[in-house]
C-alpha positions in Angstrom: 0.1 0.0 -0.2 2.9 2.5 1.0 4.3 1.6 -2.5 1.5 2.6 -4.3 0.9 5.6 -2.5 4.6 6.4 -3.3 4.1 6.1 -7.0 1.1 7.9 -6.9 2.9 10.9 -5.3 5.7 10.5 -7.6 3.7 10.5 -10.6 2.0 13.8 -9.1 5.4 15.4 -8.6 6.8 14.3 -12.2 3.7 16.0 -13.7 4.1 19.3 -11.9 7.8 19.4 -13.0 6.7 19.0 -16.6 10.3 20.6 -18.0 12.3 18.5 -15.7 10.4 15.0 -16.3 10.6 15.7 -19.9 14.4 16.5 -19.9 15.1 13.3 -17.7 13.2 11.0 -19.5 14.8 12.2 -23.1 18.1 12.0 -21.5 17.5 8.5 -20.2 16.2 7.4 -23.6 19.1 8.3 -25.4 21.3 6.6 -23.1 19.2 3.5 -22.4 18.1 3.2 -26.3 21.6 3.5 -27.4 22.7 0.8 -25.1 20.0 -1.4 -26.1 20.6 -0.9 -29.8 24.2 -1.9 -29.7 23.6 -4.8 -27.2 20.9 -6.0 -29.6 23.6 -6.3 -32.2 26.2 -7.9 -30.1 23.3 -10.4 -29.0 22.8 -11.4 -32.5 26.7 -11.9 -33.2 27.9 -13.0 -30.1 25.6 -14.3 -27.5 22.3 -15.8 -29.3 22.9 -19.9 -29.4 22.5 -22.0 -32.8 19.1 -23.7 -32.5 20.7 -27.2 -32.7 21.2 -29.8 -29.9 23.4 -28.9 -27.1 25.2 -26.0 -28.9 27.7 -25.1 -26.0 29.4 -28.4 -26.7 30.0 -27.0 -30.3 33.6 -25.7 -31.3 35.1 -24.5 -34.7 38.6 -25.2 -36.0 40.4 -22.2 -37.3 44.0 -21.7 -38.9 45.8 -18.6 -39.0 48.9 -17.2 -41.1 50.8 -14.9 -38.8 49.4 -11.4 -39.1 46.5 -12.5 -40.9 42.9 -13.0 -39.2 42.1 -16.6 -38.2 40.0 -18.5 -41.1 38.0 -21.7 -40.9 38.8 -23.0 -44.1 39.9 -26.6 -44.7 40.1 -29.4 -47.4 37.9 -32.5 -47.8 41.2 -34.4 -47.1 41.9 -32.6 -43.7 38.3 -33.1 -42.7 38.6 -36.8 -42.9 42.2 -36.7 -41.5 41.3 -34.7 -38.3 37.9 -36.7 -38.0 39.8 -39.9 -38.2 42.5 -39.3 -35.9 41.1 -37.1 -32.9 40.3 -38.1 -29.4 38.6 -34.9 -28.1 35.5 -34.8 -30.4 32.6 -37.1 -30.4 31.8 -36.1 -34.1 32.9 -33.5 -36.7 30.8 -32.0 -39.6 31.9 -30.0 -42.6 30.0 -27.5 -44.5 31.3 -25.8 -47.8 29.2 -22.5 -48.1 28.7 -21.0 -51.7 26.3 -19.1 -53.7 24.2 -21.4 -56.0 22.1 -20.7 -59.3 18.7 -22.0 -58.5 15.9 -22.4 -61.1 12.5 -23.6 -60.2 10.0 -24.6 -62.7 8.2 -21.6 -64.4 10.5 -19.1 -62.7 13.4 -17.1 -63.5 17.1 -18.3 -62.2 17.9 -16.8 -58.8 21.1 -16.6 -56.7 21.0 -18.1 -53.2 23.3 -18.8 -50.6 23.8 -22.4 -49.6 26.3 -25.0 -48.5 27.6 -28.4 -49.4 27.7 -30.6 -46.3 28.9 -33.9 -44.9 26.1 -36.9 -44.5 26.5 -36.3 -40.7 25.9 -32.6 -40.8 22.2 -32.5 -39.9 22.2 -35.6 -37.6 25.0 -34.5 -35.6 23.5 -31.0 -35.0 20.4 -32.8 -33.9 18.1 -31.2 -36.4 14.8 -32.6 -37.4 13.1 -32.0 -40.4 10.1 -29.6 -41.1 9.0 -31.9 -43.8 10.5 -34.9 -45.8 14.0 -35.8 -44.5 17.4 -34.1 -44.1 20.6 -35.1 -45.7 22.0 -38.3 -44.6 25.4 -40.2 -44.9 24.1 -42.4 -47.8 22.8 -39.5 -49.9 24.9 -38.6 -53.2 24.8 -35.5 -55.0 21.0 -35.9 -56.3 19.2 -34.4 -53.7 18.8 -30.9 -51.8 17.3 -29.6 -48.8 15.9 -26.2 -48.6 15.2 -24.0 -45.7 11.9 -23.3 -43.8 11.8 -19.7 -45.1 12.5 -21.1 -48.9 9.7 -23.5 -48.2 7.2 -20.6 -47.1 8.2 -17.8 -49.6 8.0 -19.8 -52.7 5.7 -22.7 -52.1 3.6 -21.4 -49.2 4.3 -24.4 -47.1 2.8 -26.8 -49.4 3.9 -30.1 -48.5 3.8 -31.0 -52.2 7.4 -29.6 -52.6 8.9 -33.1 -51.7 10.2 -34.7 -54.6 9.9 -31.7 -56.6 13.2 -30.6 -59.0 15.2 -27.7 -58.8 18.1 -27.0 -61.2 21.2 -26.0 -59.2 24.1 -24.9 -61.0 22.5 -26.6 -64.2 22.1 -30.0 -62.3 18.7 -30.8 -62.1 18.0 -32.3 -58.2 15.2 -33.8 -56.1 14.0 -31.8 -52.9 14.1 -34.2 -50.0 13.1 -32.3 -47.3 13.0 -29.1 -45.2 15.0 -27.8 -42.7 13.5 -26.9 -39.4 12.2 -23.4 -38.9 14.6 -21.1 -37.8 17.9 -23.0 -38.7 19.8 -21.0 -41.6 23.0 -22.1 -40.9 26.0 -22.3 -39.0 26.9 -18.2 -39.6 24.9 -15.8 -37.9 24.2 -13.2 -40.5 24.3 -15.4 -43.4 21.0 -16.9 -44.2 21.5 -20.3 -46.1 18.4 -21.7 -48.1 19.8 -24.5 -49.9 21.9 -27.5 -48.5 23.4 -30.3 -50.9 25.3 -33.2 -50.1 29.3 -33.2 -50.2 29.1 -36.7 -51.6 32.8 -37.3 -51.4 33.7 -34.3 -53.7 37.3 -32.9 -53.0 36.3 -29.3 -52.1 38.2 -26.8 -50.3 37.2 -23.9 -48.0 35.5 -26.2 -45.8 33.9 -24.9 -42.3 34.8 -27.5 -39.8 32.7 -27.9 -36.6 33.0 -30.4 -33.9 31.2 -31.4 -30.8 33.4 -32.1 -27.7 33.5 -35.4 -26.3 31.9 -35.3 -22.5 34.8 -34.5 -20.1 37.0 -33.0 -22.9 38.0 -29.3 -22.8 38.8 -26.7 -25.4 42.2 -26.9 -24.0 42.9 -30.2 -24.7 41.4 -29.8 -28.2 43.8 -27.1 -29.1 46.7 -29.1 -28.0 45.6 -32.3 -29.9 44.5 -30.4 -33.0 48.2 -28.7 -33.0 49.7 -32.0 -33.2 47.3 -33.3 -35.8 47.8 -30.4 -38.1 51.5 -31.0 -38.1 51.0 -34.5 -38.8 48.6 -33.7 -41.7 51.2 -31.6 -43.2 53.9 -34.2 -42.6 51.7 -37.0 -44.3 51.4 -34.7 -47.5 47.9 -33.6 -47.0 48.9 -30.1 -47.0 52.5 -28.7 -48.0 54.3 -25.4 -48.6 55.7 -22.8 -46.6 52.6 -21.0 -46.5 50.7 -23.7 -44.9 53.7 -24.9 -42.9 53.7 -21.3 -41.2 49.9 -21.5 -40.2 49.0 -22.4 -36.9 45.6 -24.2 -35.8 43.4 -23.3 -32.9 39.7 -24.3 -31.5 37.0 -22.0 -30.7 33.5 -22.2 -29.0 31.1 -22.1 -31.8 27.8 -22.3 -29.9 26.8 -18.9 -31.2 27.7 -19.9 -34.6 30.9 -19.5 -36.7 33.1 -16.5 -35.7 33.6 -14.6 -39.1 31.3 -11.9 -38.2 32.6 -11.7 -34.3 36.0 -11.3 -35.8 34.8 -8.4 -38.2 32.5 -6.4 -35.9 32.9 -8.0 -32.2 35.9 -5.3 -31.3 34.2 -2.4 -33.0 30.8 -3.3 -31.3 32.6 -3.7 -27.8 34.2 -0.3 -28.2 30.8 1.2 -28.9 29.2 -0.4 -26.0 31.9 1.3 -23.9 31.0 4.6 -25.8 27.4 4.2 -25.1 28.1 3.3 -21.4 29.6 6.7 -21.1 26.7 8.5 -22.7 24.6 6.7 -20.1 26.6 7.8 -17.4 26.5 11.2 -18.5 22.8 11.2 -18.3 22.6 9.7 -15.0 25.0 12.4 -13.4 22.9 14.9 -15.3 19.7 13.8 -13.8 21.3 13.3 -10.4 22.9 17.0 -10.2 19.0 18.3 -11.3 17.5 16.1 -8.7 19.9 17.5 -5.9 19.0 20.9 -7.1 15.1 19.8 -7.0 15.9 18.1 -3.4 17.4 21.2 -2.0 14.3 23.2 -3.1 11.8 20.5 -1.3 13.8 20.5 2.2 11.0 22.4 3.8 8.4 19.9 2.3 10.5 17.0 3.4 11.3 18.8 6.9 7.2 19.2 7.0 6.6 15.5 6.3 9.1 14.3 8.9 7.2 16.7 11.7 3.8 14.8 10.7 5.3 11.5 11.3 7.0 10.4 8.1 10.3 8.2 8.7 13.5 9.4 6.7 14.0 6.0 5.4 10.2 6.5 3.8 11.5 9.7 2.4 14.6 8.1 0.9 12.0 5.5 -0.6 9.7 8.2 -2.1 13.0 9.8 -3.9 14.1 6.4 -4.9 10.6 5.7 -6.3 10.5 8.9 -8.5 13.9 7.9 -9.8 13.0 4.3 -10.6 9.7 5.7 -12.4 12.0 8.3 -14.6 14.0 5.2 -15.3 11.2 3.0 -16.2 9.7 5.7 -18.5 13.0 6.6 -20.2 13.6 2.7 -21.1 10.2 2.4 -22.5 11.0 5.4 -25.1 14.5 3.9 -25.3 13.3 0.6 -26.4 11.5 2.5 -29.2 14.5 4.7 -30.1 16.6 1.3 -29.8 14.1 -0.2 -32.6 15.0 2.7 -34.8 18.7 2.6 -34.1 18.9 -1.1 -34.5 17.8 -0.6 -38.2 20.0 2.2 -38.8 23.1 -0.1 -37.4 22.0 -3.0 -39.5 22.0 -0.7 -42.5 25.6 0.3 -41.8 26.7 -3.3 -41.4 25.0 -4.1 -44.9 26.8 -1.2 -46.7 29.7 -3.3 -47.0 30.9 -5.6 -49.6 28.8 -8.6 -48.4 25.3 -8.3 -47.1 24.4 -9.9 -44.0 20.9 -10.9 -42.9 21.1 -10.2 -39.3 18.0 -11.0 -36.8 18.7 -8.2 -34.3 15.1 -8.2 -33.2 15.0 -7.7 -29.3 14.6 -11.1 -27.7 14.3 -12.0 -23.9 18.1 -11.6 -23.5 17.8 -8.0 -24.8 14.7 -7.1 -22.8 16.4 -8.6 -19.6 19.1 -6.4 -20.4 17.1 -3.1 -20.7 15.2 -4.0 -17.5 18.5 -4.3 -15.8 19.9 -1.1 -17.2 16.9 0.5 -16.4 16.8 -0.4 -12.6 20.8 0.5 -12.3 20.5 3.8 -13.8 17.2 4.6 -11.5 19.3 3.6 -8.6 22.6 5.4 -9.8 21.0 8.7 -10.2 18.5 8.4 -7.4 20.8 7.4 -4.9 22.5 10.9 -4.0 19.1 12.5 -3.8 17.7 9.8 -1.4 21.0 10.1 0.9 20.1 13.8 1.0 16.7 13.3 1.9 17.6 10.7 4.4 20.4 12.6 6.1 19.8 16.3 6.4 16.3 17.8 6.7 17.2 20.6 9.6 17.8 23.4 7.2 16.3 24.3 3.7 19.3 26.8 3.0 21.8 25.9 0.7 25.0 24.4 2.0 28.7 24.2 0.7 28.7 20.5 0.7 25.5 20.1 -1.4 26.6 22.6 -4.0 30.0 21.3 -4.4 28.2 17.8 -4.8 26.1 19.2 -7.5 29.2 20.9 -9.2 31.2 17.6 -9.1 28.6 15.8 -10.9 28.6 18.7 -13.5 32.2 18.6 -13.8 32.0 14.6 -14.2 29.6 15.0 -17.1 32.2 17.5 -18.6 35.0 14.9 -18.0 33.1 12.3 -19.6 31.9 14.2 -22.6 35.7 15.3 -23.1 36.6 11.7 -23.4 33.7 10.9 -26.1 34.5 14.1 -28.0 38.2 13.3 -27.9 37.8 9.6 -29.0 35.6 10.6 -31.7 38.0 13.3 -33.1 40.9 10.3 -32.6 38.9 8.0 -34.8 38.0 10.6 -37.4 41.9 11.3 -37.6 42.7 7.5 -37.5 40.2 7.1 -40.7 41.6 9.9 -42.4 45.1 8.7 -42.2 43.8 5.4 -43.3 42.6 7.1 -46.7 45.5 9.3 -47.0 47.6 5.8 -47.1 45.7 4.1 -49.8 48.3 4.8 -52.5 45.6 5.8 -54.9 43.1 8.5 -55.3 39.5 7.2 -54.4 37.4 10.1 -55.5 36.5 10.8 -59.3 36.6 6.9 -60.4 33.7 4.9 -61.9 33.9 1.2 -61.7 32.1 -0.7 -64.4 31.8 -4.5 -64.3 30.5 -6.4 -67.4 29.4 -10.0 -67.7 30.2 -11.8 -71.0 29.8 -15.3 -69.6 26.7 -15.9 -71.8 27.6 -13.6 -74.6 29.4 -16.4 -76.8 32.9 -14.5 -76.8 35.9 -16.4 -75.4 38.1 -14.3 -73.4 40.8 -13.8 -76.2 38.2 -12.6 -78.5 37.1 -9.8 -76.5 40.7 -8.0 -77.0 39.2 -6.0 -80.1 36.0 -5.3 -79.0 37.3 -4.2 -75.4 39.8 -1.9 -77.0 37.1 -0.1 -79.0 35.2 0.1 -75.7 38.0 1.6 -74.1 38.1 4.4 -76.9 34.5 5.0 -76.6 34.5 5.3 -73.0 37.4 7.7 -73.0 35.5 9.8 -75.5 32.7 10.4 -73.1 32.5 14.3 -72.0 34.1 14.7 -68.7 36.0 11.3 -68.8 39.9 12.1 -68.4 40.9 8.4 -69.1 39.8 4.8 -69.1 41.3 1.5 -68.3 40.3 -2.0 -67.2 41.8 -4.4 -64.5 41.3 -7.6 -62.9 41.4 -6.3 -59.4 40.5 -3.2 -58.2 41.4 -1.5 -54.9 39.7 -2.7 -52.0 37.5 -5.0 -53.6 38.4 -8.2 -51.6 39.9 -10.0 -54.8 43.2 -11.2 -55.3 45.7 -13.8 -56.9 49.2 -14.7 -55.9 52.0 -17.0 -57.0 55.6 -17.8 -55.9 58.2 -16.0 -57.9 61.8 -16.6 -58.6 63.5 -13.0 -58.9 66.8 -12.7 -61.2 69.9 -11.8 -58.8 68.1 -12.7 -55.6 68.6 -15.7 -53.5 65.6 -16.5 -50.9 66.7 -17.3 -47.2 65.5 -20.7 -45.8 61.9 -20.7 -45.3 61.3 -17.2 -46.9 57.9 -17.1 -48.5 58.3 -16.5 -52.0 54.4 -15.4 -53.1 53.7 -12.2 -54.5 50.4 -10.8 -55.4 49.3 -10.6 -59.2 46.9 -8.2 -61.2 46.2 -7.8 -64.8 45.6 -4.2 -65.9 45.3 -2.3 -69.3 47.4 0.7 -70.2 46.7 4.0 -68.4 45.6 1.8 -65.4 47.9 3.9 -63.0 47.1 7.2 -64.5 43.3 6.4 -63.9 43.5 5.1 -60.3 45.9 7.9 -59.4 48.6 5.4 -58.5 52.1 7.5 -59.1 54.5 5.7 -61.4 58.0 6.0 -59.7 60.5 4.6 -62.5 60.3 3.3 -65.9 57.3 3.4 -68.0 53.5 2.4 -68.3 52.1 -0.5 -70.4 51.2 0.0 -73.9 49.0 -1.8 -76.5 52.2 -2.3 -78.4 53.5 -4.7 -76.0 51.0 -7.1 -77.2 53.5 -9.1 -79.6 56.6 -8.3 -77.9 58.4 -10.2 -74.8 56.7 -10.4 -71.7 56.7 -7.3 -69.3 55.7 -6.3 -65.9 55.6 -3.6 -63.4 56.2 -4.0 -59.8 55.2 -2.0 -56.6 57.9 -0.3 -54.4 57.7 -3.1 -51.9 58.8 -5.7 -54.4 61.5 -3.3 -55.8 63.1 -2.7 -52.3 62.8 -6.2 -51.1 64.2 -7.9 -54.0 66.7 -5.1 -55.2 67.4 -2.7 -52.4 68.7 0.4 -53.5 69.3 -0.8 -57.0 67.1 -0.5 -59.8 64.6 -2.9 -60.5 64.1 -1.9 -64.5 65.3 -4.5 -66.8 65.3 -7.5 -64.4 63.4 -10.6 -64.7 60.9 -12.4 -62.7 59.7 -16.1 -63.4 56.2 -17.2 -61.8 55.7 -20.7 -60.9 53.8 -22.7 -63.6 55.1 -20.1 -66.4 58.2 -21.1 -68.7 58.9 -17.6 -69.8 60.0 -14.8 -67.6 58.8 -11.3 -67.3 61.0 -8.1 -67.8 60.3 -5.3 -65.2 59.5 -2.1 -67.0 58.2 -0.1 -64.5 58.0 0.6 -60.7 54.9 1.9 -59.1 53.8 3.3 -55.5 52.4 0.9 -53.3 48.4 0.6 -53.0 46.1 -1.2 -50.7 44.1 -3.9 -52.3 42.7 -6.1 -49.8 42.2 -4.1 -46.6 42.9 -0.6 -45.9 45.1 -1.4 -42.8 47.1 -4.0 -44.4 51.0 -4.0 -44.7 52.0 -3.1 -48.2 52.7 -6.7 -50.0 54.8 -7.4 -52.9 52.8 -7.1 -56.0 53.4 -7.4 -59.6 51.1 -6.2 -62.6 50.8 -7.6 -65.9 49.5 -6.1 -69.3 46.2 -7.8 -69.5 46.3 -7.2 -73.4 49.5 -8.7 -73.6 48.7 -11.7 -71.7 45.0 -12.2 -73.2 43.8 -12.1 -69.5 41.0 -9.8 -70.2 39.0 -9.2 -66.9 35.8 -7.2 -67.5 35.9 -4.5 -64.9 36.5 -1.2 -66.3 37.6 1.8 -64.6 37.2 5.5 -65.7 38.6 8.8 -64.4 36.1 11.9 -64.4 36.4 15.5 -64.1 32.7 15.6 -63.1 31.0 13.5 -60.4 31.5 10.0 -61.5 28.1 8.6 -60.8 26.7 10.8 -63.6 28.4 9.1 -66.2 26.2 5.7 -65.8 23.8 6.5 -68.7 26.6 7.3 -71.2 28.6 4.2 -70.0 25.4 1.9 -70.6 24.9 3.3 -73.9 28.8 2.7 -75.0 28.7 -0.8 -73.8 25.6 -1.5 -75.9 27.0 0.1 -79.0 30.0 -2.1 -78.8 28.8 -5.2 -77.1 25.1 -5.4 -77.6 24.9 -8.9 -75.8 27.0 -8.1 -72.7 25.1 -6.7 -70.1 26.4 -4.4 -67.4 26.5 -6.2 -64.1 27.4 -3.4 -61.7 28.5 0.2 -61.8 29.8 1.9 -58.6 32.2 4.5 -57.6 35.7 3.7 -56.2 35.0 6.1 -53.2 31.8 3.6 -52.4 33.7 0.5 -52.9 36.5 1.7 -50.6 33.9 2.7 -47.8 32.3 -0.6 -48.4 35.6 -2.2 -47.3 35.9 -0.3 -44.0 32.4 -0.9 -42.4 33.8 -1.3 -39.0 35.9 1.9 -39.2 33.2 3.8 -40.3 30.6 2.3 -37.8 33.1 3.5 -34.8 33.4 6.8 -36.5 29.8 7.5 -37.1 28.7 6.4 -33.9 31.4 7.7 -31.7 30.8 11.1 -33.2 27.2 10.9 -32.8 27.4 9.9 -29.3 30.1 12.4 -28.5 27.8 15.0 -29.6 24.8 13.7 -27.5 27.1 13.6 -24.6 28.1 17.1 -24.8 24.5 18.1 -25.4 23.7 16.3 -22.2 26.6 18.1 -20.4 25.6 21.5 -21.7 21.9 20.7 -20.4 23.4 19.9 -17.2 25.3 23.0 -16.9 22.4 25.2 -17.7 20.2 23.4 -15.6 22.5 23.8 -12.5 23.2 27.4 -13.2 19.6 28.3 -13.9 18.8 26.8 -10.4 21.4 28.6 -8.9 20.6 32.0 -10.3 16.9 31.6 -8.9 18.1 30.4 -5.5 20.4 33.3 -5.4 18.0 36.2 -6.1 18.1 37.7 -3.2 21.9 37.7 -2.9 22.3 39.1 -6.3 19.8 42.0 -5.1 22.0 42.7 -2.1 25.2 42.5 -4.3 23.5 45.2 -7.0 22.5 47.2 -3.9 25.9 47.5 -2.4 27.4 48.7 -6.0 27.9 45.4 -8.3 27.3 46.0 -11.6 25.5 44.0 -14.1 28.7 42.9 -15.8 29.8 41.9 -12.2 26.9 39.6 -11.9 27.2 38.1 -15.2 30.8 37.5 -14.4 30.2 35.7 -11.1 28.0 33.2 -12.9 30.1 32.8 -15.7 33.0 32.3 -13.3 30.9 29.4 -11.7 30.8 27.6 -15.1 34.2 28.1 -15.7 35.0 26.6 -12.4 33.1 23.4 -13.1 34.3 23.3 -16.7 38.0 23.3 -15.6 37.6 20.9 -12.9 36.1 18.6 -15.6 38.8 19.1 -18.1 41.3 18.6 -15.5 39.8 15.1 -14.7 39.5 14.4 -18.5 43.0 14.3 -19.3 43.9 11.1 -17.3 40.6 9.3 -18.5 41.2 10.2 -22.1 44.9 8.9 -21.9 43.4 5.7 -20.3 40.7 5.7 -23.0 43.2 5.9 -25.6 44.9 2.8 -24.4 41.9 0.7 -24.2 40.7 1.7 -27.8 44.2 0.9 -29.0 43.5 -2.6 -27.8 40.6 -2.9 -29.8 41.3 -0.9 -32.8 44.3 -2.2 -35.0 46.9 0.5 -36.1 45.5 3.4 -33.9 48.8 5.2 -33.8 47.3 8.8 -34.0 48.5 11.1 -30.9 45.9 11.8 -28.4 47.1 15.2 -27.4 45.6 17.1 -30.3 42.2 15.2 -29.8 42.1 15.8 -26.1 42.9 19.6 -26.9 40.1 19.8 -29.7 37.5 17.9 -27.4 38.5 20.3 -24.4 38.1 23.5 -26.6 34.7 22.3 -28.0 33.4 21.6 -24.3 34.7 24.5 -23.0 32.9 26.7 -25.7 29.7 24.5 -25.1 29.7 25.2 -21.1 30.1 28.9 -21.7 27.4 28.9 -24.2 25.0 27.0 -21.7 26.2 29.7 -19.0 25.3 32.4 -21.3 21.4 32.7 -20.8 21.6 32.0 -17.0 24.3 34.8 -16.5 22.2 37.1 -18.8 19.1 36.5 -16.6 21.3 37.2 -13.4 22.4 40.3 -14.8 18.8 41.8 -15.5 17.5 41.4 -11.8 15.8 44.3 -10.4 17.7 45.1 -7.3 14.6 46.3 -5.4 12.3 43.1 -6.4 15.3 41.0 -5.6 15.3 42.3 -2.0 11.8 41.4 -1.5 12.4 37.9 -2.9 12.3 35.1 -0.6 
């Protein structure tokens, strides 16, 4: 009964203080909503278990080359060897993910994600069919299993799907069954809809997942797999310096394979820390405002005590109000989180690969939000509750209370400076990555053709492609045009071992170099500087083989000497290439990768004519799309344009985690600064209202309007300086924390701290302007009558 009365009284109090209640709920909604949105994605990526039998027993096998991210990619021979010789797994399954071309009767061909799986895949995962049966060990490559979503969207859950035929990669297969609802494969975010039997094919790139034996630990599994991996190499299953340099590990897979966790796990953890700071700023903001209101309500509290209310009851009343504010903020925060989650999924899907993330709130997310609401309510309500509990003797302002409120505002400023400085640090980090690309990302249009069904053989395209390059170069606004095999940061790449004239490799030294086939004017079009020698020409076609290498290649193999005129022989070739040019290093796989050895070949001389064209434009490149399509139709009427994109967009698509960090840290840094500014304004406005009588006395004794304004601004400056003093060590510590999560974070913290401090100081003075202006306009005669 007392609790119900406390709630009713708190609601009436919140209604009377409408402005304060609105600010408090909005502040909490921003903090709780941001935390809930980020946690929803963390839950979808890292915490949500696979819908299989005993998922916590599942582990995945990973191997890693030093300096590269770990990969779950093995051969069929390795799967068979590991499965037959281990003593720590009760079972091991393999799945080879790939994209299939699927044609249904009466429908067009569509591209669907799927996998070829071993016969024990579904039984060992403990999955039961929604219809028909699943793939079994006896199955050959004549049957297929489809997902429940495929069954519903294409066949409306009609059980007559069983026995129907699909043409998958031009091979007719029979649908044997439907996978259970909710199962879409082992990789969160990548929704598979078709599964075929692996059927003994010698396939590479298999994902290996195993189930630990009862009593076996991951540590034991790691130790045994390290030994087995070496044995597999010695047995000739895998060989070569590259493979021998790799290590194998075993990691938990109850929440699915680790690919997306590797890609986005650290950025999301960093953003979780950022939004936790944002919520802490909101809590300190509301706590300082509640303390100010508590001082104004001291007479009310004292009267209630005199009427028989216990001080514990008063503290409970204040906490009830705080918890109601937190509850209202969390409800609005959930609505904001739904919007924020969709925005975050959109950012994640702006990369080279689209992910189907199910980030809808589940029981885990709702429990997290409820816990955050209770915690925040207790956090910002504790100080006002203690104030109501401990001191009801005087309604006047006391120095400890004032210092506590100012300390809370200073804490907001310190935390806001940390957020702003971190945002600026990440922005500078991203800008540094752009500057180190080695090519000019702006002003380039990429055009990809699909000649696979045109009837042309690759070598027959040489003449039409030269004509197309001439037409593209003649388009108004185009400065140059070329073609290439791999464009920068496209995720594509090829490599072979190389033997370089005059260079003796050390024992165990890796000899592989990255390869790319490009046309003349490629380096001019991409803005990749030519450091020595010459570019390719069309006249190279009937002459001895030539190649161009990058700076890293030239330095490693020739030191300070010239690479021009030297020869390189690639494994599998019978004739060497003469080096005719050296170009600057450029990033091709990842923005933060170390520059590797790259060799470029003349695509027209080699007859390796890939179908990706690049145009350098003096106008916005996207505006050239209609003219480009017309040029392609004029030269190659039966070759469709598969994709048109800008190089800048392709670069941005390759750095989604970095852009995610920059975007969210900047947004939350701004929101944190705004909340701190609201806190400064609220405290100073309250202080001015409480000190009207004092201001009148000061003015009666000769203080000018400027003196009064200066007094209020000095209070704001004092809180700002205290906050800035605390911000410096906090920012330095957060820099070390961020460096542990963001690879290659080398930018200096000092400039970011200075910029964040300057921005926060300006905002503090701006927030103090209105209270200072109001104080300077107080009428002394009315102020002396003020109580």
